[in-house]
C-alpha positions as CSV (number, residue, x, y, z in Angstrom):
1,M,-10.9,7.0,-24.1
2,K,-9.0,4.2,-22.5
3,T,-9.5,2.0,-19.3
4,L,-7.1,0.4,-17.3
5,Y,-8.6,-1.8,-14.1
6,I,-5.4,-2.2,-12.2
7,G,-6.3,-5.6,-9.8
8,S,-4.1,-7.8,-7.8
9,I,-3.9,-11.4,-6.5
10,N,-3.2,-10.9,-3.1
11,E,-3.4,-8.5,-0.4
12,F,-1.0,-5.4,0.3
13,S,0.3,-6.0,-3.4
14,G,1.2,-2.5,-4.1
15,K,-1.5,-2.0,-6.6
16,G,-2.2,1.4,-4.8
17,M,1.4,2.2,-5.4
18,I,1.2,1.1,-9.0
19,A,-1.9,3.1,-9.6
20,M,-0.6,6.1,-8.1
21,A,2.6,6.0,-10.2
22,L,0.7,5.5,-13.3
23,A,-1.5,7.9,-12.8
24,M,1.4,10.8,-12.2
25,R,3.6,9.4,-15.1
26,L,0.4,9.7,-17.4
27,K,-0.5,13.2,-16.1
28,A,3.1,14.3,-16.7
29,E,2.9,13.4,-20.2
30,G,0.0,15.3,-20.7
31,Y,-2.8,12.8,-20.6
32,K,-6.5,13.8,-19.1
33,V,-6.3,11.2,-16.3
34,G,-9.2,10.0,-14.2
35,Y,-9.5,7.7,-11.5
36,M,-12.1,5.3,-9.7
37,K,-12.0,2.6,-7.1
38,P,-15.8,1.2,-7.7
39,L,-15.7,-0.8,-4.5
40,G,-14.1,0.6,-1.4
41,K,-13.4,-0.5,2.2
42,C,-14.8,1.6,5.0
43,T,-11.5,2.7,6.3
44,S,-12.6,6.1,7.6
45,S,-15.6,8.4,7.9
46,C,-16.5,12.2,7.0
47,D,-19.5,13.3,8.9
48,G,-20.6,9.9,9.4
49,I,-20.1,8.8,5.6
50,P,-17.8,6.0,4.9
51,E,-14.7,6.8,3.0
52,D,-12.1,4.6,1.7
53,E,-8.8,6.0,2.3
54,D,-7.3,5.0,-1.2
55,A,-10.0,7.1,-2.9
56,V,-9.3,9.6,-0.5
57,M,-5.5,9.9,-1.2
58,M,-5.9,9.6,-4.9
59,K,-8.4,12.3,-5.2
60,E,-5.9,14.6,-3.5
61,A,-3.1,13.5,-4.9
62,L,-4.3,14.1,-8.5
63,G,-6.3,17.0,-7.6
64,L,-9.5,15.7,-9.0
65,D,-12.4,17.8,-9.0
66,D,-14.8,14.9,-8.8
67,A,-16.9,13.9,-5.6
68,L,-15.6,11.2,-3.8
69,N,-18.8,9.3,-3.8
70,D,-18.6,8.9,-7.6
71,I,-14.7,8.2,-7.3
72,C,-15.6,5.3,-4.9
73,P,-19.5,4.8,-5.4
74,V,-19.7,1.8,-3.2
75,T,-18.3,1.3,0.0
76,M,-18.4,-2.1,1.8
77,T,-20.2,-1.7,5.3
78,Q,-22.1,-4.0,7.7
79,D,-25.2,-2.7,6.5
80,I,-24.4,-3.4,2.7
81,F,-23.3,-6.9,3.5
82,I,-26.2,-7.7,5.5
83,K,-28.6,-6.6,2.9
84,A,-27.0,-8.6,0.2
85,L,-27.1,-11.7,2.3
86,Q,-30.6,-10.9,2.8
87,G,-31.1,-11.0,-1.2
88,A,-31.9,-7.3,-1.4
89,D,-31.4,-5.6,-4.9
90,L,-29.0,-3.1,-4.3
91,K,-28.6,-2.1,-8.0
92,L,-25.0,-1.6,-7.4
93,A,-23.7,-2.1,-10.8
94,D,-25.8,0.6,-12.2
95,K,-24.6,2.8,-9.4
96,V,-20.8,2.2,-10.3
97,A,-22.0,2.6,-14.2
98,A,-23.6,6.0,-13.5
99,A,-20.6,7.0,-11.6
100,F,-17.8,6.1,-14.2
101,T,-19.9,7.9,-17.2
102,K,-19.6,11.1,-15.0
103,L,-15.9,10.5,-14.1
104,S,-14.9,9.6,-17.6
105,Q,-16.1,12.9,-19.2
106,G,-13.4,14.6,-21.2
107,K,-10.6,12.0,-19.8
108,E,-8.4,10.2,-22.2
109,V,-7.3,7.6,-19.7
110,M,-9.4,6.2,-16.7
111,L,-7.6,4.3,-14.0
112,V,-9.8,1.7,-12.1
113,E,-8.3,0.6,-8.9
114,G,-9.5,-2.9,-7.8
115,T,-10.1,-4.5,-4.4
116,D,-7.7,-6.4,-2.5
117,T,-8.0,-9.7,-4.7
118,L,-9.6,-10.9,-7.9
119,Y,-12.3,-12.3,-5.8
120,D,-13.7,-9.6,-3.7
121,G,-17.1,-8.1,-4.2
122,A,-18.8,-11.4,-6.1
123,Y,-21.5,-11.2,-3.2
124,L,-22.5,-7.9,-4.2
125,D,-22.3,-9.0,-7.8
126,L,-19.3,-6.6,-8.1
127,A,-16.8,-9.1,-8.9
128,P,-13.7,-7.8,-10.7
129,V,-14.3,-9.4,-14.1
130,K,-18.0,-8.1,-13.9
131,I,-16.6,-4.6,-13.4
132,M,-14.0,-4.8,-16.2
133,K,-16.9,-6.1,-18.6
134,L,-19.3,-3.3,-17.3
135,L,-16.5,-0.3,-17.7
136,D,-14.8,-2.0,-20.9
137,A,-11.4,-2.3,-19.2
138,K,-8.5,-3.8,-19.7
139,A,-6.7,-5.2,-16.7
140,L,-3.1,-5.0,-15.2
141,V,-2.5,-7.5,-12.5
142,V,0.0,-7.1,-9.6
143,D,1.4,-9.9,-7.6
144,R,3.5,-9.4,-4.6
145,Y,6.6,-11.8,-4.1
146,E,6.1,-13.9,-1.3
147,N,8.7,-16.2,-0.7
148,E,7.9,-17.2,-4.3
149,V,6.0,-16.1,-7.1
150,C,2.4,-17.6,-7.3
151,T,2.7,-18.9,-10.7
152,D,-0.3,-20.8,-10.6
153,C,-2.2,-17.8,-9.4
154,I,-1.2,-15.8,-12.5
155,L,-1.7,-18.3,-15.1
156,T,-5.3,-18.7,-13.4
157,A,-6.0,-15.0,-13.7
158,G,-4.7,-15.5,-17.2
159,N,-7.4,-18.0,-17.8
160,V,-10.2,-16.1,-16.1
161,L,-9.4,-12.6,-17.6
162,R,-8.6,-13.9,-21.1
163,D,-8.0,-11.1,-23.7
164,R,-8.7,-8.3,-20.9
165,M,-5.4,-9.1,-19.1
166,I,-2.6,-7.2,-20.9
167,G,-0.1,-7.7,-18.4
168,I,1.4,-8.4,-14.9
169,V,3.4,-6.4,-12.6
170,I,5.8,-8.5,-10.0
171,N,6.0,-6.3,-7.2
172,H,8.3,-6.5,-3.8
173,L,10.9,-8.5,-5.5
174,P,14.1,-9.2,-3.3
175,S,17.4,-9.0,-5.0
176,K,18.3,-12.4,-4.4
177,A,15.4,-13.4,-6.3
178,A,15.6,-11.4,-9.5
179,A,17.6,-13.4,-11.9
180,H,15.4,-16.4,-11.3
181,V,12.2,-14.3,-12.0
182,N,13.6,-12.3,-14.7
183,D,15.4,-15.3,-16.4
184,L,13.4,-18.1,-16.1
185,L,9.6,-16.8,-14.6
186,V,9.3,-14.0,-17.4
187,P,10.1,-16.1,-20.5
188,F,7.9,-18.9,-19.3
189,F,4.8,-16.3,-18.7
190,K,5.8,-15.2,-22.0
191,S,5.3,-18.6,-23.5
192,K,1.8,-18.6,-21.9
193,G,0.9,-15.2,-23.5
194,I,1.2,-13.2,-20.3
195,D,3.5,-10.2,-20.8
196,V,5.3,-9.2,-17.5
197,M,5.3,-5.5,-17.4
198,G,7.3,-5.0,-14.6
199,T,9.6,-6.6,-11.9
200,I,9.6,-3.9,-9.2
201,P,12.4,-4.4,-6.5
202,M,11.6,-4.6,-2.7
203,D,12.2,-1.4,-1.1
204,P,11.9,-1.4,2.5
205,F,10.9,2.6,2.5
206,L,7.7,2.0,0.7
207,G,6.4,-0.7,3.1
208,A,7.7,1.6,6.0
209,V,5.0,3.0,8.6
210,S,5.1,6.6,9.9
211,V,5.6,7.3,13.6
212,K,2.6,8.7,13.9
213,A,0.6,5.8,12.4
214,L,2.6,3.8,15.1
215,Q,1.3,6.3,17.9
216,N,-2.1,5.8,16.8
217,A,-1.7,2.1,16.4
218,L,-0.4,1.6,19.8
219,N,-2.8,4.2,21.4
220,A,0.7,5.6,22.9
221,R,1.7,8.7,24.9
222,L,4.3,10.8,22.9
223,L,7.0,12.2,25.3
224,C,8.7,14.4,22.8
225,C,9.6,15.6,19.1
226,E,6.2,15.9,18.0
227,D,7.8,17.6,14.6
228,A,9.4,14.3,13.8
229,L,6.0,12.1,13.8
230,D,6.2,12.0,9.9
231,H,9.4,10.3,9.9
232,Y,9.0,6.5,8.6
233,V,10.1,3.4,10.7
234,E,11.0,0.7,8.1
235,R,12.1,-2.2,10.9
236,F,11.8,-2.9,14.6
237,S,14.1,-3.8,17.1
238,I,13.6,-5.6,20.5
239,G,15.8,-4.3,23.3
240,A,15.8,-7.5,25.4
241,M,19.4,-8.1,25.6
242,D,22.5,-6.8,27.3
243,V,24.1,-3.6,26.2
244,D,26.8,-4.8,24.0
245,S,25.0,-7.4,22.1
246,A,22.1,-4.6,21.5
247,M,24.7,-2.3,20.4
248,K,25.9,-4.8,17.7
249,Y,22.2,-5.3,16.5
250,F,21.4,-1.9,16.5
251,R,24.2,-0.7,14.4
252,K,23.1,-3.2,11.7
253,T,19.6,-2.3,11.5
254,L,18.8,1.3,10.2
255,N,15.9,3.4,10.1
256,K,14.3,1.3,13.1
257,A,12.1,1.7,16.1
258,V,13.3,-0.1,19.3
259,I,10.9,-1.5,21.7
260,T,12.1,-2.0,25.2
261,G,11.0,-1.9,28.7
262,G,10.7,1.8,30.1
263,Q,13.2,1.0,32.9
264,R,16.0,-0.1,30.2
265,S,17.8,3.3,30.2
266,D,21.1,1.5,29.0
267,I,19.2,0.0,26.1
268,Q,17.8,3.3,25.3
269,I,20.5,5.0,25.1
270,A,22.2,2.6,22.9
271,A,19.4,2.8,20.5
272,L,19.9,6.4,20.1
273,E,23.4,6.3,19.3
274,T,22.5,4.4,16.2
275,S,19.9,4.7,13.5
276,T,16.8,5.0,15.5
277,R,13.4,6.6,14.3
278,C,11.8,6.2,17.4
279,L,11.7,4.5,20.9
280,I,8.8,2.4,22.0
281,L,8.7,1.9,25.8
282,T,6.5,-0.8,27.3
283,G,5.1,-0.9,30.7
284,D,3.5,2.7,31.0
285,Q,7.1,3.7,32.5
286,N,8.8,6.9,31.6
287,P,12.4,6.9,31.0
288,S,15.1,8.9,32.7
289,E,15.3,12.6,32.1
290,V,18.8,11.9,30.7
291,V,17.3,9.6,27.8
292,V,14.6,12.4,27.0
293,G,17.2,15.0,26.7
294,K,19.2,12.9,24.5
295,A,16.3,12.0,22.5
296,M,15.4,15.5,22.2
297,M,18.4,16.7,20.9
298,I,18.8,14.1,18.1
299,G,14.9,14.5,17.2
300,V,13.8,11.0,18.1
301,P,10.2,10.5,19.4
302,I,9.4,8.4,22.3
303,L,6.1,6.5,22.7
304,V,5.0,5.1,25.8
305,V,2.5,2.2,25.8
306,R,0.7,0.4,28.5
307,E,1.4,-3.1,27.0
308,D,4.4,-5.5,27.9
309,T,7.2,-5.8,24.9
310,L,5.5,-8.9,23.7
311,S,2.1,-7.6,23.5
312,T,3.4,-4.5,21.8
313,V,5.6,-6.6,19.6
314,E,2.5,-8.5,18.3
315,K,0.7,-5.2,17.4
316,V,3.3,-3.8,15.3
317,E,4.4,-6.8,13.5
318,G,1.4,-6.5,11.4
319,L,1.9,-2.8,10.3
320,V,5.3,-2.9,8.3
321,G,4.5,-3.3,4.6
322,K,0.8,-3.6,5.3
323,T,-0.5,0.0,5.4
324,H,-2.0,2.3,3.0
325,F,0.3,3.8,0.4
326,S,0.7,7.6,1.1
327,G,2.8,10.4,1.6
328,E,4.8,12.7,-0.8
329,K,8.2,10.8,-0.1
330,K,6.8,7.2,-0.9
331,I,4.8,8.9,-4.0
332,E,8.3,10.0,-5.3
333,R,9.9,6.8,-4.2
334,A,7.5,5.0,-6.4
335,K,7.6,7.1,-9.4
336,D,11.1,6.3,-9.6
337,L,11.2,2.7,-9.2
338,L,8.6,2.4,-12.0
339,A,10.5,4.7,-14.3
340,A,13.3,2.3,-14.0
341,H,11.6,-1.0,-13.8
342,F,8.5,-0.8,-15.6
343,N,7.9,-1.1,-19.2
344,F,5.6,2.0,-20.2
345,D,6.2,1.5,-24.1
346,L,4.5,-1.7,-23.5
347,L,1.7,-0.6,-21.6
348,Y,0.9,2.2,-24.1
349,N,1.3,0.1,-27.1
350,K,-1.4,-2.4,-25.7
351,L,-3.9,0.4,-24.5
352,G,-3.3,2.0,-28.0
353,L,-1.8,5.1,-26.5
354,S,0.9,7.4,-28.3
355,K,3.8,8.2,-25.9
């Protein structure tokens, strides 16, 4: 059996996307694939039991019969945090090892998803390096392109992980930086003994947030088009200008949510005449019947929030690109991206898998 640990240098790197796409690819090629997230975050709960959202999603997507508390045996909670700081012997490594033994039975490949960074979990004695050694895993490290590639971070990861790191993936790569990364950085890392297994282009859709997620995050009232809550928003526009200026801007921005005051019927109608996924109306003011009728006719949900426009913008700014990877449409897009931009042959060779 082969074990691959998928870790990340920074938060929201896309390691969940990479893990999902790899799992789907391996499964489609006939491998018996298992999945584990040794250390998760309490992002939800079921019957009072903390759950990690990534673990729940992977269990469902891969059709795994394994118990969720084996797939994610340790979930970071306030209780565990306090006990660890007080010096309690939690024996978490033993718990992870026991769960892995159960999950790996009959599997040919085990994918192990790491925490947000390569440092998380040290205070629980579950640092990524320790988990890799405990599970005898090779490591694929994901780095999200943010203004530039964190060259020093990748080199440091290579120095720390040594022979366990079989390669890196540079994700969310903007087209304007592709030549620089592929022509200069990829050969540079190769010269340092680090293989770049993929340079994945930036795709706004993968960072998009659903209208339903927006409704929940903003605690908004929904006025219409409940059947369109699964639509995705890739960008946000603020409707605080005159109509002519707004229309020029709206036409250039696709798959957007428009945030504007509830009294700005002119802006709302202008937005509905362009590629708008939903209207977010501030100040707890309902729009006119004309606006509601037009939105219903073309299937655009209207969300009404209590906060003013500035406060609403501040809330949504952190959502795009920083939500958990989920949804069938995103999974299919991720599979297509990896098929085009990831070196599966190199990965299989490094893991000792026959294609």
